[in-house]
N, C-alpha and C positions, 0 to 999 in steps of 0.2 A: 135702139131709139127708146122703150121702155124702161130700159133701166136710166138712160142719161133724165131724162125725164124728173123718174122716182127719188135722181140722188142731186135735183138740183131743186123738192122739193121740200127733202132733208132738210138741203142746208138754207133754203130759206128759213125757214119755221127756225134752224136755231138761229141764224143770225137775227129775226124777230126777238125771239126770246130775250136774248141776251143785249138786244139792247134794251127792251123793258125793263132790264134788270138791272142797268150800266142808268137808264133813266128814272126808276125808280127803288134807288138804293135805301133808302131806309121804311118801305111799306110791310116790310116781313117782320120787323117791330113791335106791332100794332095789334093790341091782342081784340078781343072780345068785350063791351063794353060793360060797365058792372053798375049793379043794382041797387046800389047801397050809395049812404050822400059825402063817400069823398073815396078815392082813392090815393094811396101810398105807390112814392113814384118808384120805392125801392121793392116794388112788388111792375113793376113796369121794365122793360129791356130798353138798357141806354144805346145810340148809335157809335157802333166806338168805328166802323167805316170810315175811310179819308178823314182819319185825325179831328172826327167831331165830337170827340170824349177822350181823354187822357188824363195821368197825372205826373206833376215832378219828380214822386219819387213812390214808390213800391206800390199797386195794384187799387181798383174803386174796390171799395167794400159797399154790402149792403147791408143797411141794422147793423152796422159796427164802426168804429174808430177805424183810423189808418193799422192799428198796431193789431184790431181783429178781437177788444175788449168792446164793450156797450157804452155806447155813446154817452156822453156827458155834458151839460151845459150850463152857467150859473143861471138863474130865472128870479129875478127881486132876489139876487144874494146869496140863494141857496145855491148848491148843488142839486142837478135834478139830471134823472138818468131815463132814456128813450131809447124804447123795444125798437124804436121804426126811424128807420134815417138814410142818409149817403155820407161817406168818411172818406174825402176826399186829400193826397198834400197836395197844398197849392204850389207853385202856380196849375191848377187844374180847370175843366172843361167838361162839363156834362152836357150830351145834345138826349133830347127827347123828340119823341114823333110823340102829337100830344093830339094829332086832327081826327082822329073817335071817340076822343073827351071834349073837345073843349067848348061844342057847345052845347053840352050839358053842365059839366064841371068846370065853369067860368072862371074860379080861383083858385092861386097859386098862394098855400100858404106856410110857411115854415117858422124853425128858429135857428138861425144862423150864427157859426160863430167859430172859434179854435177850443177843440174837446179841452173841455176842464181837466184834465187829467194831467193840462201841460202844465198845471200849476203855477198859471204868469206868464212861461214862457208863449211863442210866435206872435207872427203881425201879421195881420193880414183882411183884404178887402177885399167885397164883392160886387160882383153887375149881374142882374137880372138881363136878359134881350128876348126876344120873340121874332119870330118870323113868319111869312106863307111862302116862301120861296127858297130859303135857305141861302140866299145871294144876301139878301137885304134884310138888316136884323133892325130892331126898335130896344134902346134900353130902356127899360122901364122902372129898374129901380140901381143907384148905386152908393152902399157906403163907406163908412169912414173906417180908416184899420180899427181891427178892435187885435184884441192879446185874449189868453185865456182867461186871463184874470176879470175881465168884463162879463157883462150881461149881456145876453143873447140878443140878438137883431130877429122885431119877431117882424115879419110881412105878412100881408094879405093884397094879392097881387090880378089887377084885370087880367084874365089872359082869354079871353071868350073869342073861341073862334078862329083863333090863331093856331098855325100849324106844326110850329116848331118852337119846345122851349131849351134856353139854354142859361145852365147854370157856371157862372167862372168865378174863381178864387184867383187874386193874383195874388202872390210872396212877396209884395211892399219891402222891398230891396232883397236882404238876406232869405233864403229859402229854410232855415232853423228852426224842426219844432213847428212849419206850420201846419199842421192839424185841423184843417177848415172839417165843420162835418153840417149837415142841412138836418137838424134832428124834428122829428114830427113830419118831414114836408108831403105835403102831400095832394091833390087836385080837388077839391072843395066843390056843390052844389052851390050857384047862384046864393039862394037864400036859407043855404042853410046855418044857422046860428052854435058859433062853436060852442058856447057860453052853455048850452042846454047836455055839454058833457060833462062841463061840471059838478061835484057833490055838492051838495048847498051848506049840510050840518058846517061847514065851516067856511072859515074869511080868509081872506089873509091878514095878516101882522096889522098894519096901518087900521086895518078896522076894527080891530080889539083895542089899539091902541089910543084911538081917538073916543072912543065912550069911554077908558077909564082915564084917561087924563082930564078928560070936564067931571072926574069927581074928585072927593077930598082921598087923602089916604086910608082914612078910618072906617072910608065909605065904604070903601075897595073893599077893604080886608072886612068887611061888616059883612057886606052885603051883596059884592059879586068878586066870592073867589072861584066860583064854577066858573065867570068867563075869564076870570086870571089864568084858571087851569087849561081852560081849552086853549088859550093865546101858548101859554106855554107845551101844547103838543103839539099844535101848529110848530111850532118854532121848532122843537127838536128833530121832526118830522121830516119838517117842510113843506109849505101848503100845494106846490107842484106835487112833491114826493106822493102827496098825496093822492091827488087830481088824477096825476100819472096811474100810480097802482089801482086806483077802484076805473078806471078807464078801458085797463089791461088785464084787468080782471079777466080770466076764462072760466071761473064757477060759478062768477057772480054773486056771491058771497061775502065778497070786501066791507057793502057799504052796510051789511048788517051790522059785520062786527064790530064797526068806523063807529057805527050809531049804539050797539054796545055800549063803549067805550066814551065815549061823549054825554050819551043823556042819562047817565049814572054818578054822581056827584064822588061814590064810592069807587065806582071803579075807575074814576077818571083822577084821583086822589091815590091811588095804587100805583096808578104808570105813572104820575107822581113826584110819586115818592124813589121808585126805582132805578132813577140816574140816568147817564147819556145813553143816547143811541150811533150806533158810528154806521149804519148800513140801513137808510128809513126802509130799502126794498126788501132787503132781509126779514128787517123786524117786521113788517106787516102780512106778509108773507107769514112767516113763522107764526106769527099771531089770529091771522084769518085760520090757517092752518086748525091750531090750538083751539081756537074757542068751538069753528064748526061743528069738528069731532067731540068737545066735551061740557058742551051749552047746554048739555042738562044734568050735569053733576054738580057744575058752580053756584054758586049762592051769595048769601050776604051770613049765614047762621053757619053754627055747627063744621061738619067738615068740608060745607061749603065756600066756607072761607079763604080755609087753608089750600084748597084745589084752586080756586079762583088767584088764590095769591103765585103758587105754586105757577099756573099757566102762566103769569103777566112774567114775573117771573125768568122763566125759563124763554119767551120769547127774545126779552132785552140780551139778557149773558148769549142764548144762540147766533144773536143776530152780532156781537160788538167785540164779546172778552174770548178772545181764545184759550183755549182748552189743551196746556201743557202736559203731553205724554210723555210719558216715559219711551217710549218707543221711536220715536226719532228728535232729534234734538231739534230743530225748528220747525212747531209744532204747525199744524196748517188750521185755519178758523174749521170750525163745526160742520161735519155735513153728514152727521148720520140723521136718523127717521125720526124729528122732529115731536110728533105722536107718540112711538115706541118710547121712545125716552120718558113721554109726560109718565104714561104708563104703566113704565116699570119704578119711574119713583114714589109715582102713587103706591104701588103694591107696598115699598119699603113703607112704607107712613101708614097703609090701613092695615098692614100683617108686624104692624110692631118691631120694627128692624130698622126704625132711628133709633137711636140710644137715645136722644132725648126728648121724647116725643113730645110731649105738652110744650118746652123749652124752644120746638119747631114748629112748631105752631103759631108762636107767640112773635117768632123772629121777626124784624123789620126787613121788605124788601130787600135790600142794599147785602141783607147775610142770607137771605135765600137766593140771590143772583150769584153768589160761590158756589154754592148746592149744587143749581141743576141744570150746570154746564159741566159736566164731567169727562175733559178725556175718553175714558176707557170708553169702549165700543160695547152699542147694544146690546150684545148677546152673550158678554162677559161682567155684567156690569151685577145682576142676580149670581154672580159665579162668584166673585173676588168676596161679596157684601157674605156667604155664607162661608165659603171656604177660608176664610180671614176668622173664622167663628170658631170653625172645626176645627184650625190650625191652631190657636190660642183664647183658650177659655177668659185668660188673664186678660183685661183689656188694655193695658199698659204695652202688654207685646203685641196684644192682635194691632195695635195702629202703629208700630214704631217699624219702620219700610228694612231697617237692619237684623230685623228675624228671621226676611225671608229670601236675603240673598246677597251674597258673594261684592266685598268691595273690587270690582275686576273693571276692564275694558269690555263697552259692551260688542255683544258678536249677535246678534239675532238671526242673522242666515246661516249659520254653521246649519252643515248638513243634516249632524244626528236629530236638530229639533225637528226635523223634517221627515226622516228614516222612517220606514214601514214597520222596522226590527224594534225599534226603539217605541214603538206606539202605544203594547200593553204598561210598558213602566210609566210612562209618562200620564194614564192614563191613572192607573194608579196611586202617581202618587198627587195628581193634581184634582181628580175626581173631574175628569174633561168630559166622560161620557154621562155621566149624571145631571150635570147642566147645558150638554148638546153644543158646548167647543169642540168644534172642528179641527181635528186632527189631521199632518200632515200637510202636501202639495195642492195651491190650490187647480181646479179643470185644466187650468192653461199651464200647469207643473212650476206655475210662479208659488212666490215666496207673500204671505201673510204672517207676519211677527205677532204675537199675541201676547195676552200680561205676565200667562203663568211663562212665560221665558226670560223674563226680566228677573223671574225669583230662581229659574235653575240657571241661565246663561250669567248672570247677577247683569253692572250695572256700576258708574262713577255716580258722582254727586246730582248729576241733574236728575240720570235714574233713581234715584233714591228718593232723594227728592218729589217725586212727580206723583214714586210709586202711594208714597206719603199721603199727599193730597188726592189722590183714588179712593187711599182706604176714608180717610177723611171724611169723605165727602159719601160714599156708599152708607156712611152710619150716622148721616145725619149733621157733618159737623162742619160749617162753616173753616174752609180751605184755601190758599192760596200761595202761587211761588214766589220768591224773590230770588237779585238776585247778589253774591256777592263780592269779590276777586279774584277770577278760576277759579268762581265756584257759585253754586246754590243751593236756599238752603230755602224753607216752607215757611209762613205761616198759620198756625191752628188756632180757632177761640175758642173759649168755652169760657164760664161764668166765677166771680171769684167768691167768697162767702156769703157776700154783701147783694152776689147778685148781679155785676155789673157785668160787661164784657171785661174779656183781656185778650191779648193775643202774644203767645211763645212762637219763640220760634224755633224751629223741626234743621233739623242734620247742619248745625250752626258751628261757624270756625270765627267769622270774624267781630259778629254782635250788632246790634243795633244802628250802630256809627256808619258803618259803610256795610248795608244793606239797601238797593237801588232795585229801580225798577222796570230796566232796559237792557241788553247784553249787545253791548256797541248800537247802541241807537236801535237795535230793532228788540224782536222779540217780545214787543212791551207789554206790561202786568197792569191790569187794571183794578186799586184797591180801593175802599169807600170813598164814595161821591165822586171817585176822582179826581179824586183833588192832588195825588200825586203825579198826576202829569197836566199838572198844567205849565203854563212856559216859561215860570221860572223855578221850577226842579230842580232837583238834579240828580237825573234818572241815571244815567248812563253808568252797568259796568263795564269793566274789562279785563283783561288775563293778569293787571297788574295793580286794577284801584278798582274802588265804586265810591258813589251817588250817597245820598242819604235817604232819598227820595220813599223806602221804605216808611221812616218814619210818620210821614200820614196817616198811616193804618190806626197809629194812635192819638192822630191829633182825627181821624173820621171816627172813632172808635168812644173818644171823649163826648163827641154830638151825639153817637146814638146812645151814649149814655144817659144824654137830657134830652129824650126823643122827644118830648112836648114842646121842650123851648127851644130844641130848633125846628120842628116843623115852623110852631111860631115868624123865628127868626128866618125860613126860607121861604116863605108865604111874605111875607115885607120883603123881603131881595126880590123875591118875583113879582109883586107889586111897581115895586122901585124901575124895572126895567120897561115898564111900558110908559116911563114917561118923558117927555123929549126934551124936557126943560133939565139940565145939569146940576143947576143946585139945589134943583127940587128933589132927583134922582143920590144926592148926595147927602140930602137929609133924611131919607126914606134907608141908604145905607145904616146911615148909626142909627135910624133907629133899630134894626136888624140889629144891630150889634150889641144895644142897649137891653137886649131879652139876652140873647149869646153872644157871648164877646169873640168866642172861636170864630166866628161862622167863618173861612177861609175865602168863600165866596166872595163877601162886602165886602174885605179888605182890598181884594185882588178889581173891583171894581172900582172900590174910590180912588185905588192909584191913578185907574185910569183917566178915572172925572176928574179930576184933580190936574193930570194932565191936556186934557181939552178947555177947562175952563181957561187954564193959560194967567191967572190975576193971583196964584196963591204962591205966598212969600215961603223965604226956610222958615220964618216960625213957624207957620201953618205946616208947610213938611215935616219940622222937627215933631210937633206936637200928635203928629198922624206916627211917625215911627214910635213916640215917647207909649203911646198906646197898643200901639204891635208890639213893643216889649215888655210891655204887662199883660196882656193877653198873653204871651207866648212863651213866656220863660221857660214852662215845662214843655214847651215842645219847640226846643231850641233849631229842628233846621227853617220850621216856618217863620218864625223872625228873621235871623239870617238871611232866606231867599228875599222877604221882604223887604228888608232895608238896603237890602243892592239894589230894587227899586230905584229905592227912595235919594239913598248917598248920592246921586249928583244932582240933585235937586235943594242940596242946601248949601249954607256960606261954610267959609271955613272952620270961625267957632263955630257952628251947631254941626259941623260933620265931630269934630270934634270930643263934643261932650255925647253924641249920639254914642262915637266909637267908645268911648268910656263906660257908656250904662250899658251897651251890651257886650262888653266884654265881662263885665259884674254881673249881669244877668247870666251869663254861659257859665260863670262858672258859680253863681247857683244854683243852677241844672246840674252842674259835674255833679256837685255836692247833696243833691235829691234823696239817694241812698240812708244820709244820716239825714236831715232836716224840712225834708218833703212831708208834707198832709195830704191824708188820700184827699182833699179837698182842691190842692193841689195838683194833684196826679195818685194815682192807684197802679202808676206802672213806673215808678222812681228808678228800679236797674234799667229799664231800658234807654228812660231818661237823662240819665247820667253815663253810661256808652256816648249818649247824640253827643252830648255835649264837648266831652272828653275829646273826641273827636275835633269838633266842631272850634274847643279852645287852641290845635294844634296848628288850624288852616283859616280859621276865623274871626280870630280874638285881636283885637287891634289894643295895646296896650299906651297910653299916655309917653309915659315915658317909661326908662329903663335904669336899672345902677348895679354896681357890679363892683366887689372890694378887691377881682382882680380880673383878669383878660389883656384887651387891648385896650377897653375902656376905663380898665381900672377905675375908683374913684371918678367918676364923674357921672351926672344925673345928663343921657341923654335921650332926646324929643326921637318921636318915631320918625323914620324915614316916613314916612307915608309923609308927613306934614313937613317934607324938605322948602318944601315953597310954597310953602303956610308964612304972611308975617302976619305975628303977634308977639305979645310981650309973656313969657312965662316967670311965674312965680313959684320961689317952692321954699317948703319948713322946714327944719332938721327937732324944730321943737314939739311935733305935734299938734300946729297949726296957730300958735300962741306970736310969733312974729315969721314976716313972708320976706322972702329978698327976692327983687324983681330984677330981669334980664331979658335981653333980647336974643341971646344968644339962646342953639337948641342942644349947645353941646356943654356943659357948665362943669368945669374942673373944681371941685371940691379942697381946700387946703386940707395941710391934716390935720389943722384942729377942729378943722368942723366933721373931717372922716373919723377921727377921735369922740366927739361930742354923738354921733348915731348911733343910735338905742332902739330892742326891738317894742318897748313901749309907744317910741313917741313917730317911728318907724320914719318915711321919708315922704310929702307930701306935694305935688306938684298940680296946679294946676293954671285954665289960662286967662290974666285978666279980661272981664268981662264977664267971666262965666263962674255961677256959681258951685258948678261941680267937679268937686276933689280929689282926684289921682292919686291912692296911697301906694309906696313901693314897699311889699310889708317885709319890714326888717325883723328876723325870725333869732333866736337865742343860738349861739354854737353850740354843736355835740358835743355832747361827754362825750369821754374816754370812757370805756365798759367788757367789762369784762366777758360779757357773752359777745361781744363783737369787736375788741382786739383784745391779741393775747400776746404775750412778750416770751416767747420762745429760746430758750436761753441755750438750749443746744444747737437749733443754726444761727443762732446769732445778732437776731433778726424781729420783727414786727409783724405776724402772720392775724390775719381777718382784715378789715374795713382799715384799710390806709389813704384813702382816697382824700387828698387833701389834707392829711397826716405831717405834722410838720415836729422836730425834734432838737432841742439845745442840748450840747455836753459839756456848757458853760453857765451850764445856771443857771438860765434862764435869759442871758447878756443881748444872745444875738440864734437868731434860729434859721435852721434849713427845710427844706422839702423833700420830706422823706420820699425816696426810691428804693428799696429796698437797699440801704445799706446795712452789714456788719459790723456790730460792737463786740470784737475778740477779745479786746483785755476785759480787765477789770473797771467798768466806767460807771455813772452815775445818769442817765440820761430823761430829759423830762419832756415830755410829749402833751400835744392838745392838737386840736381840729381848729385850721386858721380862718381867717377867714375867706367866703368865696362868694360870687354873685352875692346873693342880700343876704346872706348869713354871716354871726357876728364870727368871733375865735372864743372856741370854747375854754374851759375851763385845764388846767393843767395837771399833768400825770407824772409822777415819776417813779422810775425803773430801776435797776441794779442789773448790768453784766456781769457774772463770773467769769473768771479765766481758768482754763483747765491746764495743768503742769503734768498731767498722768500722759506721757506719749508712744501709753503699752493702750493706752481706753479712748483713744482719741473721735470723737462722733461722727459720719460719715453722714457730710451734707444729703439733702435728700434728691439735690439736682445732681448728685452724682450716683443715683437708685433707680433703677428702672423697675418698674412690674411686671411680671412674665404670665405669671396664670396664678390660678386659686380657682376654691369653689366658687360653689353659686353664688346668687347678692340678691339683695331684697332692690327693685327700686328705690334708687333714694341712697342705698349706700353700697356705694360700689367700693370693690376692693383696693381700688388704687388710694381713697380716702389712708388705709398705713398708712400709707408713706407720702403725704404730701403735706405733714410737721404740722398741724395745723389740728388743733383738740375742735374744733365745732365739725369735725365730719368724722364719719365713724365708717367701719363696713359690716355690714352681717347677712351671712347665708341664708337662703330663701326660707319667707317665714309658710310655716304648716308641711315644713317637709325636711325631714332628714337628714343631716350635708352627708352626701357617701361622701365626700371630698373634704378633708378638711385641711388640706394644706395651702400652704402660702406662699410663691415663688418668686423671688427676684433677684438681678443682678446687680455686680458694681460697673461702672461703666470702663474701670480697669482693674485686674484684681487683686486683691489687697488681704492682710494677713487678720482676718475676724477675731478677735479676738471677746467680742460681748454682743449679746444684745438684751432688748430691754425692751418689754412690752409692756401699755396704758391698755387697759380694759375701759370695756363700754358699759350698757345694762348686764344686768345681774346671767341675761337668757343668752348663751355660746360664748361667759365668758371663761379665757384657758386657761386649765386647773394643772393637767403636766402639759407638757411640752417635748419635740425631738427636734432635734439641730442635725443635717444633714447642710455637708456642701458638695462644689461641684467645682471645675474650672471649665467644663463644655456644657454642661448642662443634661449632660449623659451618662457619665458612668457618678454612683450617687454615693458619699463617705457620710455614716452616720459620727458625730463630732461630739454629740451630747445629750443626754436627757437629764431631763429639767425635773428637780425638787418636785415637790407641792408647792403651785404658786397659791396666795390665801386669795378666799375670795371676798375683795373687794376692790376699789378704785384706785386702791394708792399702783404706781408705778411697778412692773416686778425686772428682777435681773437677772441673766443667762449668761454667767460667767465661764467659757468654753477651758478645760482643764489649765491648755497650752493653747496660743495663738496660731492658726492652723490657714495656710491658703490656700484663700477662697473665690472663687469667680461668679458662682450663684450660689442664695444662699433659698434651704427648703426648710419652710418651718411648718413643723407636723404637731396638728392639736389630738395627741393621742384622748386626755380630755377634758370635758366642757362642763361647766357649769350648770342647772337651767333653771328656770322658775315650776308653775305648777305643770307644766309641760312634761318638766324631768331633764334628766340630764343628759349630756353628749347626743343634743339633738341638732344645736347651733353652733357656730363660729361668731365670733364677733368682737369688736374690739376699735381701738382708737387714732392708738400708733404703735409700729414695729419700731425700732433704731436701732443701728448697729453702727458699732465700733471696730477699730482697726489699732493696729501695731504697729504704728510707724520706724519703732527701732529696728525693726526688719525692712528689709531691701528684697527686691527679686532681681537675681544675676541674670545676667544676657550670657547666650553660648556662649562659647570662646572657641578660637582653634587650635588645635593641637599639632602637631609637624615631629613627622619621625627623626629626625637631623634638625637643632636649631641654627650648625654652623655652617657653612663653608663646604662643602663637599664635591665631590666626582660622582656622588653614587645620586638616585632617586628619591625621589622626599615625598611622604605621604602623611597630607595632612587630610583631618579629620575632623569633623563638626564636635565638640564636646557640647551636649544637650542641657541644661542648667533645668530645676524642677519647673514642672506646666507648660517647657517646649518641647514642641516634637517637628522631624524633618518634613520635609516635602522633598520625595526623591532622594538623590543618595546622600550619606552618613561621610563618606570620605572620597579621596582624590590622590593619585600620584603624578604627579610631576617627574617627568620624564629631562625637563628643561623647565629655564624661567619662565616666570608669566603669575596669570590669576587666573582663580574656579570663585565661582560666586558659588556661594549654598544660601539654598533656602528655609525657611523653616517658618512654624507658627508660632508666640510667643504665648505665657500665662496668661494672655488679655484675647487668645486667637490671633490675635493681627499678622498676615503673610509680613515679613522680613527678608533683609537680606544679609547675608557674613560675606567678605570678599576675604579670599585664602590667597599670598604673595609669598613668593616663593624668589631671592631675587638671587640666593648662595648657592647655585649650583653651579661646578667650572667643571666640566668636559674636557678641555684646552690647552695640550700639550703644550708647557713652556717651552721654546725656543731659545736659542743665541747662537753667536758666529765666535772664529776662533781666527783670534788671531799670531801674526808671530812673530818674533822681535830680529829674527833675521828670512831675508824674502828671497835673494838671491843663493845659488851656489854658495857652501861654506865645508871647511873643515871641521868648521866647531859645534857646538851644541846648538841645537834653535829649539827656542822658547817657546810654547804653545800658550795664550789665556784668555780663557773663556769672555767676550766682550757680548753689549745689543742684545743682554737678556730681554725677552717678551714678557716678561712680570715683574712682581715685585716683591718682594719678602721670599721669595725661592731659595732653597737651604740644599747646597753641593752637596752630593750621596756619595760622590765616586774618591772620598777617601782625599782629592785634591785640596786646594786651597783656589781652586779654580787657573791652576799655573801648571803646564807641563815640561819639562826638557829633553829636549831628545836629543841623545848622544851617538842614535846615530839614529837612519831610516826605518821608519815605523809608523802605527798609526798608536791612536790612544784614546781610548770611549768616554767622555765626560756626561757623569750622570746628574740629574737635576730635578728636584721636588719640587713643586708648588702647594699652595697653604692647603688645596681641592687633594692633594696627593698624585695630582694630576704625575710622571716620573719623567723628561723629555733629555734624551741621549744623544750628544755630540760626539761625533768625530775629528777628532785630531790626526791629519795624517801630515808625515815630514819623507822626503825621497831625495830632496836636493846636498843632505852632505855628503860630502867626499868622502874614498876611504882615504886612510891615515897613507903619507908617502916622503920621501926623504923632501925637505924643503931645505931652505938657506935657515940661515939660524937668524932668529927676530930677538932684537934688544928688548925687553919688557920697557916702556916706557915713549921710548925711540916709536913716536906713531905712525910720523912720516916717513920716516927710515931714510931723517938726515943727517941721521949720528949724533945728533945734539938733543940734548933735555933742555927744552927752553918755553917759553911761554905761551909758541904756536903750538905745542904737543897739550899745555893745560889749556889752552883753549878749544881746543877741537874735543879735547873731554866732557870741556863743561856743557859746549853746545851740547854733545850728543845726548849726556845726561837732562837735559831741560829740553830735550826733541826740539831744538832749533834747528837745529842740520844732525841726523844720523849718520854717525861711520858705516858705513856702508862695505870697505874692505877686507875682505878675510884678513891680510895680513896686517893690517891696523889694527884691528876687532883681538889682535891675539895680544899685537904689542899693546893695546887699553885693557889686558886682563892683569893686572902689574903683579897680583898677588895670586892667580890661575885656581878660582876658585869657580872657571865656567861660567861666569857672570861679571858683566861692568857695573859698576854703580861708585855711591863715594868715597867709599872705601880704598876704590883702584885711586880716583879723583888727589885723596887725601896722600895717597904712597907716593904720587907723581908731582903735587906742590912740595913734600918734604924733596924729592930727588934735586929737582932744579935748586929747591932755595936751601943744598947742602955745597 
């Protein structure tokens, strides 16, 4: 019973506890009431139960935006960062239990918007509601939609005695990039004045503008520069950024630091002179730390002033400039201990380790900014400065990064750089222990690359460039990196003989014309005044091309070299920025330019003002363009970049005029090395490099003309003006007379073309414009022995043959020269033809001869291949000896005794070499005596000639062989050479080797030799009969046992594999056959004649002594023997068994064939038919009767006797 009661009590208690939790779900989020004037909602817990708080994407963030970064919003147009607030992605909702606070903290104050990091993206509206029961909600604020480019929505709402606060952000359609933030969101006491948090030494920009606008420009310059400077400080740092920095400063020293700057005119001016700031918060924290730690040593005189300048410059550079490190390509922003860095650079100064200490002391703030922000780690700075001096006493070697490292792809994580076994070696080599440079792995076994590893393991262009910057900066020399196509270089500062600042390109490949200040749009570099990063400059470089924004360093330095003028001009520029009247602004910017006409900031603003004013005519824009061209002729990248902004505002005629002026200006700049004065530019080489590149990309010629090509003899207006409607005028007589036309392509007549000359050129203009464009016509090129040679051996012209034409009929007609050969005796005239804008050149006459000596035929160089030779000096390659040109030569390596003094060539095919000639070059290495070797395979060599002593002059030397010899390879060995003061037999040199062949001799091809050449019944052996220089591949002979073919393979005298087919068709081993035909086929008592018939072959000889017949008088056998042409013998056996033995028979009367007892025509007919074989006599008695003369055969004689008997 007790247990049951106890169980019920516990159950009831649990149910009550659960009920309380369900009824009061948000009570656990409340915290103790704070004692300060406000309470941040990010320090409170939002209610997540029942989906009272949620986000559309990601997670709710406290004191961060949705991406986990610092919250930022635009306030009065400036980007302000906030340490406190909430980040949510719309659509989102935050709900708070404020019951504990709302009776004291009766206001909700915040700045709402889309985080400014989204750069204009995002679209959100906000709603704020309150409730006492969590069911009925009262809307106390609702905004219009805002984006990240709008100013923050500032709210101050009454939430007194409410229990719940709800913040809602709606995605307003799409939820893309809707990164809503509640910045500085807090609950504030009812009577708390937020303005008391403000730093009262500064005011918003409008405050300063209102005051300055009431005064004249000159009054502001004379009396209000301090106010102008304060305005600019607020403009650069941002009013709200300053206020936030002061409010959030945990050290409580920020106000003192800012007061130090603001209340001292010198400090203010040093700030103004230091340039732009990219990160206000980082700058203010850095400046505060530096000032707080060093305020006792900075001052207005002696070293106190340079310490102050160093301190301010370091804060600027540290906060805004990316220091390029040789250890990793994508360099991070500076993160070193800034106070330690200041001490390190100060020690370099104090210990006279700045190379040019007095110059350093007087450097402008812009130059100090380059030095103070060095990418090298603090613990390596002193090491690099002193190790460099230890390594190289010579300053040029010391500052050259190539002297420290090899060019190789960087690998700074390789184990050997961290292994314990190499510690001693590297410590000793790089003095690591002496400067407390830690060696080896970190405590957590990770690797941290060090600068000495760049020297040890090497690197490529960017490692080299950045080590160069580190070296310069540790010696107190301003330095900065720049980019070129697929390359990185750097700029170093120095003073010329006139104590004017100049910049030189280190690790340079492509020059100033292709040097820019970002890599694929990233890794941005800041140059003087940050002019290179204006919106209109060409900054990016990549693997194939680069802009020219590095050239703005030259423009910035030109301003620094007139620093007093620059400051006066710049101060007027700052004054102009405070005025609201656009016309007034324009007036002041022009005033600023009247002091220093190259102040880029003024032109930038003027172009913007012209667009905003809106009533500027094409003439106004043209006049501004002319002013820019005049100011920036020797800073052509600025001229071209600014003119691009102006061009859209020009009408057609003015655009053409400006194009013409721009092109002329670029040509002037490209010629700066020859024509520029120090007043124009003190770096004419750099100016020319930039202009030359721009002439290839930005030049706009009004018109073009060419004597050749697709538009030969036509004046063609630039295609840029194809859609322009204007009248063209042109002159061919220097402007004395003009011809007008509306055509954009003007075809000149033959008479007009003939009248074109270099004195008058071709002049073109647009009707209505005073600008004349001149197409420069130049005189034709002269045929010069130094550039063109008649090679009577090769029968061609060698050298400068582009645009060369020739005449073989005394100038009546001309043909383009395309390496034609003149192999007969003939007179040839040549000249350089008119092309482009160049006239025909002068005519020159040459006489080619014909070689009739077939034993000394010159071998064309196209049939000669270079094989090998001794060493050679750069620019004097051995191939030059067989190029047919007198303008090139061979020389073995200077300063070395040539160990190999041979020269080997091969012919395209073996030739009968009969002579060699030699054209000497200079004295050094001229051949005195030589040996000539020949070979057919390039392996086995035969000496064929020892030359006589060759004269020591430049005349051609001939070495004729005693007899022509077969050669595929030829080796010339210089056994003795002449020399100058260095002595003989040291070098080998020359202009040409020439080779001659005996064409009366021919190389025979191999033949087949047979053991039997006529018809035979025997085996036939075939042998390949190799000729000189040929070698067999495989068998040399083959035995045929029957008719057929066999392929012999061999290499000919040129080493080419060939085939020769042996074919035998005369072997006959077939026995001849025949049949035997008998004249009597039946039984007979008479003789039987056997005759050979159907002999199987022709031309068979009967060798048995018969004539092919045999008469049997009695039964028996007879063997006929026949032999064919091949010697095959056939035997044919004739056999008779049908002759009857002789018996007594009745008397047979000769002639009475049919036995009728009468001799008449019947017997004559029977006998005749037998003889003509139409009806043979078969009966034996008739046969006996028919043999009238009893000779054993029946023939014409028997017929004659019978005929006589009948007729008798």
